[in-house]
Phi, psi and omega in degrees: 000321181301318183302312180299313180294318181298315180298317179298313181297318180297315181294320178299326180278346177073036179242157180274168175298323179297316180296318179294322178301319179297317179298318184277347181075033178233173176275156183304319179301331179296318180297318178300317179294323177297315185292335179260009181056030176269347177214137180262123180295148175295157184306316179300328177289321177299319179296318177300318179300311182299316179296314183299315181272358180055050177229158180286154174297326178303318179291314180301320183277353179085014178288322177235153181262347180264121179297127177243143181296154177303147186307128174212117186302341177281347181257005183237146178247120180281125182257153176299145182297332184262020181293140182270164178298321180293325177291323176296318178298319178296318177298318179297320178296322179294317178298315177301321179295316179300316179297319179298314183288338176291327182280000000 
């Protein structure tokens, strides 16, 4: 899964495997192996990837399908532990409304 996502992210950013290798501090063949899922990058390399592309590790690893930005405490809202599903839905509608009125 990492390979598919990595290749997609690299192409969207318009950079070559060589350029990505420089960013990650690896050799170009390593990026090719990552993209074809023939080699799994070590965790510190995965973190570099996530930071560089500004996506969550969950997205990179295929845990979630919606790209979420790399963790930044300014981009997250801490919710009460006992929040209900209906309250979450209400919050999402409020966020959607804010986005709508901005446009």
